Backbone bond lengths (Angstrom), bond angles and torsions (degrees), N, CA, C in turn:
res aa  C-N    CA-C-N  psi(-1)  N-CA   C-N-CA  omega(-1)  CA-C   N-CA-C  phi
1 M - - - 1.470 - - 1.596 103.15 -
2 D 1.253 117.05 131.80 1.363 121.32 175.27 1.627 111.05 -131.96
3 A 1.300 114.79 -178.65 1.492 114.01 -176.74 1.449 116.02 -64.55
4 G 1.348 113.24 -29.32 1.578 116.15 172.66 1.312 116.99 -65.52
5 D 1.332 120.27 -37.26 1.474 123.41 169.73 1.418 114.72 -55.79
6 L 1.427 113.26 -48.03 1.420 119.22 -176.30 1.606 108.43 -64.31
7 R 1.296 116.02 -40.16 1.535 120.43 176.97 1.507 108.47 -55.95
8 V 1.358 116.28 -51.16 1.424 118.76 -178.70 1.563 111.73 -59.73
9 F 1.221 116.49 -45.07 1.432 121.25 -178.33 1.590 112.65 -58.04
10 E 1.323 107.24 -47.60 1.518 118.28 -179.74 1.568 109.59 -60.35
11 A 1.423 118.64 -44.58 1.407 120.13 176.35 1.470 117.21 -64.60
12 V 1.354 115.96 -37.62 1.458 118.45 175.24 1.477 113.26 -68.66
13 A 1.297 116.68 -39.44 1.523 120.60 177.52 1.449 112.49 -63.80
14 R 1.410 118.84 -42.35 1.452 124.00 -174.58 1.442 109.05 -75.60
15 L 1.379 120.62 -36.83 1.399 121.91 -173.51 1.553 117.87 -96.55
16 G 1.344 110.27 -13.27 1.486 123.20 167.77 1.681 107.33 70.19
17 G 1.278 111.07 35.17 1.590 112.79 173.17 1.521 108.64 -177.78
18 M 1.370 113.21 147.73 1.474 121.89 179.79 1.449 108.14 -66.52
19 N 1.443 122.54 -44.92 1.365 126.54 -176.05 1.441 115.24 -60.21
20 R 1.506 112.58 -41.98 1.473 119.70 179.65 1.628 109.75 -66.28
21 A 1.177 108.36 -41.44 1.541 115.95 -176.57 1.572 105.22 -65.62
22 A 1.222 119.15 -47.41 1.489 123.26 175.54 1.474 117.05 -49.97
23 R 1.432 110.74 -48.47 1.489 116.92 174.83 1.482 115.32 -61.24
24 E 1.331 112.91 -40.23 1.573 112.18 173.83 1.431 119.86 -67.21
25 L 1.305 112.14 -30.86 1.525 122.69 -177.41 1.481 112.23 -88.95
26 N 1.312 114.32 1.20 1.504 122.31 -175.63 1.590 111.72 45.70
27 T 1.270 111.85 58.33 1.478 122.54 179.41 1.474 109.61 -140.12
28 V 1.267 121.82 -178.62 1.478 126.23 178.50 1.592 106.89 -95.70
29 Q 1.307 116.40 152.57 1.375 119.95 179.44 1.567 113.25 -62.58
30 S 1.260 121.61 -33.65 1.449 124.05 -176.62 1.534 104.43 -70.50
31 N 1.340 126.61 -28.91 1.395 121.83 174.45 1.549 113.96 -69.85
32 V 1.411 112.42 -35.97 1.523 115.29 -179.16 1.531 102.38 -67.90
33 T 1.256 122.86 -51.21 1.478 125.73 -177.72 1.484 112.39 -56.41
34 S 1.305 121.88 -43.53 1.358 122.45 173.84 1.530 118.02 -60.71
35 R 1.365 111.47 -40.68 1.544 110.90 177.08 1.446 117.10 -75.10
36 I 1.309 116.06 -24.37 1.514 122.64 172.39 1.491 107.06 -68.84
37 R 1.326 120.22 -50.87 1.534 119.69 176.34 1.575 111.56 -57.84
38 L 1.283 119.60 -39.75 1.450 116.93 178.46 1.437 110.30 -67.39
39 L 1.278 117.69 -40.14 1.515 123.27 179.31 1.553 111.86 -59.30
40 E 1.356 110.63 -43.77 1.409 116.31 178.21 1.588 114.67 -70.21
41 K 1.346 118.42 -28.53 1.360 122.33 177.16 1.476 106.78 -71.11
42 E 1.387 119.45 -43.15 1.332 121.96 -176.59 1.503 116.88 -66.93
43 V 1.326 117.12 -38.76 1.529 120.48 172.30 1.536 110.92 -81.68
44 G 1.194 121.32 -10.50 1.534 121.76 170.68 1.491 113.02 81.25
45 V 1.310 117.98 12.52 1.546 121.59 178.26 1.453 111.97 -143.09
46 P 1.345 123.32 156.51 1.469 121.55 176.98 1.565 103.07 -76.69
47 L 1.367 111.53 145.65 1.560 114.80 -179.04 1.479 106.94 -106.39
48 F 1.380 118.18 -14.51 1.521 124.02 -173.51 1.588 103.83 -136.43
49 E 1.323 111.66 148.92 1.439 121.57 164.30 1.490 106.34 -105.88
50 R 1.317 117.01 123.75 1.432 122.36 -176.56 1.585 105.83 -93.37
51 H 1.334 112.26 134.06 1.438 122.46 175.60 1.583 110.40 -145.31
52 S 1.289 120.09 168.86 1.372 122.05 -165.42 1.702 114.94 -69.27
53 P 1.353 115.94 -29.59 1.479 112.64 178.01 1.629 108.15 -85.46
54 G 1.346 119.46 -4.81 1.375 116.29 -175.67 1.586 110.24 158.13
55 L 1.373 113.35 -135.87 1.471 115.15 178.70 1.413 110.11 -155.01
56 A 1.316 118.34 154.34 1.559 123.92 -177.46 1.494 100.83 -129.01
57 R 1.429 110.14 149.71 1.432 117.92 177.37 1.593 108.56 -76.36
58 T 1.317 116.08 137.40 1.505 121.69 169.30 1.402 113.61 -72.34
59 N 1.377 125.11 173.72 1.312 123.40 177.71 1.495 115.74 -59.49
60 A 1.344 113.71 -30.48 1.535 119.54 176.08 1.496 106.64 -69.50
61 G 1.321 118.78 -38.44 1.414 121.58 -175.26 1.514 106.02 -68.84
62 E 1.343 122.23 -38.76 1.407 123.58 -179.81 1.527 107.94 -59.19
63 R 1.427 116.62 -46.60 1.351 122.22 -175.92 1.603 113.82 -55.73
64 H 1.458 108.81 -49.55 1.350 120.77 -178.18 1.617 112.47 -58.52
65 M 1.337 116.76 -27.52 1.402 123.84 -178.88 1.559 113.17 -72.64
66 T 1.364 118.88 -19.57 1.466 121.56 -173.27 1.471 106.90 -99.79
């Protein structure tokens, strides 16, 4: 985990979507998705629940934001 991973996590959490975070971070959605998946693998828990209108932080994702 590095500062870039945390920046991506924060943007996704704040904006509520991978596409919106990608636009803000000036990158592609697939890069954001990959970094979130790697971060989730590293911490060992899902940080977001994915659903059709966007995503929401899990309890673990909430804890990692504070």
